[in-house]
N, C-alpha and C positions, 0 to 999 in steps of 0.2 A: 630642308629636303629639296632636292632637285625638281623643278617644275618642267612640264613638257606640254606640247600641244599635239602629241600623237593621237591618232584615231584608233580606238581599240574596240573590237566587237567582243561582247560577252554573252555567251549562251546562258539561258535560264537565269537571267540577272536578278529575278525576284526570289530566287532560292537562297538557301543559307550560304552555300559556297559562292555562288554567282553574286550574291548581294555583297559579300565580303570583298570579292575582287573588284566589284564596281566602287565600293566605298574607298578602297585604297587607291584606285586610279583617279577618282575624282579629287582626292586629297593631293594628288600630285599634278593636277591640272590637265589630265588627259581628257580628250573627247571620247565619250562612251556611247556605243550603239548597242542597245539591248536586243538580243534576238529572243523573241518570246512567242509562245503559242497564243497567249491572250494579252493583247496590249490595252484592254479596257479594265483590267483588274485594278483594285485599290492600290496594290503594291506598284503596279506598272504607272499608274497616274502619279504616284509619289515620286517615282524615278524621273518622269517627265518634268516635274516641278523643279527638280534639281538640275535640269539641263540635259538629261539623258535622251538621246534619240531612240525612239521605239520603232522596231521593225517586226512585223508579224511573220512568222515562219511556219511551215508544215514540215515536220521532220520526215514525212514520207514523200515529200516533194523536192527532189534535188534542185530543180529550178529556183524555188524560193530560197533555198539555202545559199546557193551560189550568188544570186542577186543580193542577198543581204549582206554578203561579205565583200562586195565590190568596193574598192577604194579605201579599205582599212589597212592600217599599218601592221596590226597584230590581231590575233584571235585567241580567246580562252574558251575552253570547254571541258566539260566533265560528262560522265554517263552515270546513269542509275537504271537498275532493272525496271522496265515498265510494270506498273502495278505494285511496286513496293517490294519489301523484303520477305513477306509471308509466303508468296508463291513466286519465286525468283524466275524471271524470264530472261535467261542469260543470253539466248540467241537475240532476243529483242534489244538487249543492252548493247551487245557488240555491233549489231546492225546500225544502231543509233550513232555510235561512235565512228563507224566507218563512213557513214553518210556525211557527218560533219567534217571528217578529215577530207574526203573526197571533194567537198565543197571548197574547202580551203585551198586545196590544190588547183581546182578549176578557176578560183578567183585570184590565184597567184598571190596569196597573202604572205607577207615577208617574214612573220614570226608567228608560230603556233605554240601555245602552252596547253598541255593536256594534264588535267588532274586525275592521276590514276590512284593507286593505293600502295602503301608500304608493303614490300615483299611480293608484289605482282609478278616480278621477274624471276623469282626464286623457286618456282614450282610449289607454291603453298599447298595446292590442293583445295583451297577455299573457292567455291565456285564463283562468287562475285569479285574475286580477285583475279581468277583466270580469265574471265570475260574482259576485264580491262587490260590484261596483258595482250589479248588478241588485238585490241585497238592500238596498243603501243606498237605492235609488230607491223600493223598496217601503215601507221604513220611512218615508221622507218622505211617501208618500202616505197613511199611516195617521194622521198628525197626532200622533204620540206625542212626548213630551219625549225626545229622543234626542240621544246624543253619539256621533259617529263618530270612532273612533281608527284612525289608519292607520300601523301600524308599518312601518318599513323592513326591510332585511335583518337577520335574527336573528343576533346575535353568537354564539348557541348553535349556529348552523349549522357553526361551525368545529370542532365535535366530528366532523362528518362530512366537512367539507372540510379536514380537518387536514392540516398538512404531513407528508411522509414524511421519514424519516431515511435519508439516502444518503451513505455514506462519511463519517459524522460531521457532515453538514450537513443542516439542516432545509430542505426544498424544498417550497414552497407554490405549487400550480398551480391556476389558475382560467381559464375561458374568458372572460377579461375583460382589457382593455388596461391597462397598468400606469399610464398617465398620468391615468386617470379615478379620482377619489375615490369610494369606495362608503360610503354612509351605513349605520350599524349601530345596532342596539338590542338590549339584553339582555332576555330573557324576563322576568327578575325586574322590570325597570323597566316593562315593559308592565303587569305587575300592579299596581305602585305607582300609575301614572298612571290606570289604570282604576278603581282603588279611590277615587282622589280624585274622579273624575267620578261615580262611583255614589253617593258619600256627599254630594256637594255639586255640583249640576249647574252652579253659577256658577263653580266652581274651574277648569274646563277649557272652552275654546271648543267650540261645537256640532260642529265638525270640526277635527281636529288630526292633522297627520302627525307622528310621533314618532321621534326618533333621539337617540343619545348620543354618536356619534362619526362622523368621516368620514376614511377613510384610503385611500391607494392600495395596490395589491398590495405593492409594495416597503416601504411604511410598515407594513403588517400583518406582513410577514415580519420587519421590524425589531423590532416589539414581541415576536414570538415569540422572537427572539434574546435580547433584553433579559431576558425572563422566565426562559428556560431556560439561558442562559449558553452556548448553542450558536451557531455561525454559521448564517446562514439567507439564503435568496434567494427571489425570486419569479419564476416563469416563466409568462407569459401563453400559454394554449392557444388554438388556433382553435376557432371556434364548432362546427365539424364534430364535435368530440368529443361533442356533445349530439345528433348525428343519432339519430333514432329516438325522441327525447323532445321533441316539438314544443313543449310548454308550457315547459319549462325553457329550451330554446333561445331562445324568443321573449323570455323574461325576461332572459337574459344579453345578448341583442342590444339590448334596451331600455335596459339599463344602460349600454351603450357608445355608443349612437347618439343618445341625447337627454340633457337634463339629468337625467332619471330621477328619483330621490328628491329631494324639495325641502323637507325638514323644517328648521325654524328651530331650531338647537341651543340658542341662548340663550333662546328662548321656552320650550322644553321644561324647561330647568333653572330657570327662574323658577317653573314649576309643581311640578317634582320636582328640588330641588337636588342630591340625591344620585345622580342618574342616572349610571351607569357609563361610563367610557371603555373602549375595548377593552383597554387595559393593566389597568385595574381589574378587568374581567371575568376576564382570565387569572389575576390574583392570587386573586380571590374563589373561582373554581372549582378553584384549585390545578392549573392545567393542566400535565400531564406528557406528553411525547411517547410515542407507542406504540413499543415495542421493535421 
């Protein structure tokens, strides 16, 4: 793998996506500057021990953001709704992204990579997709050298959406019809592809939807069965189980009623040949069913 001495700023480097980007950059010899709200956390201390430069920022203070980006060759960031997905603050998420984009422009960062979401540009009607698309549009207006990565459904979500063990059988339930394949991407691979874009803006298209696999519910259950040696089945749930969470309900409705995610898996593997399938992810994380 090609080594580099580039300096790259990573927002929220102690998070799942930011951590994966940091790991991939360090593997390639990049110098990483972590932009963090809390530089004293256990995760931050662990990054420092690996040679990562820690810089404390305040997302509501543009001066701290611009100062943190001075002198770097590239910058990676993502956005999430403040407060999480139960009470989605879409305006807060978009404002966060705009602030980070403006700081990159003010600091004259040479390459910016923004992790959005698959389908954000296609009028999905999913609130937390639309908020990211507004950030994409703002980045475009700034005239920066920008790469937009659009990950599909995170394979790692199956830690939360994991099958339950019922009378010796794994039962996987999602509010999603079994006949429709769901595209998946491991967080680790998001980091690998983002690092490629950060270190060489010609390595990845200006916008790219990224996935490593596409499986129906029954195929996902079969993969769990193969990995664990336990029988498994899939049961599709009605969308009404998401009543009260309009954002997630809209997302699962979009999965079922449209072509939804549209990543080209072969194109992704040309860029990152080691991109994991769902079965490879199960093996890599040594998945074990909860008792």
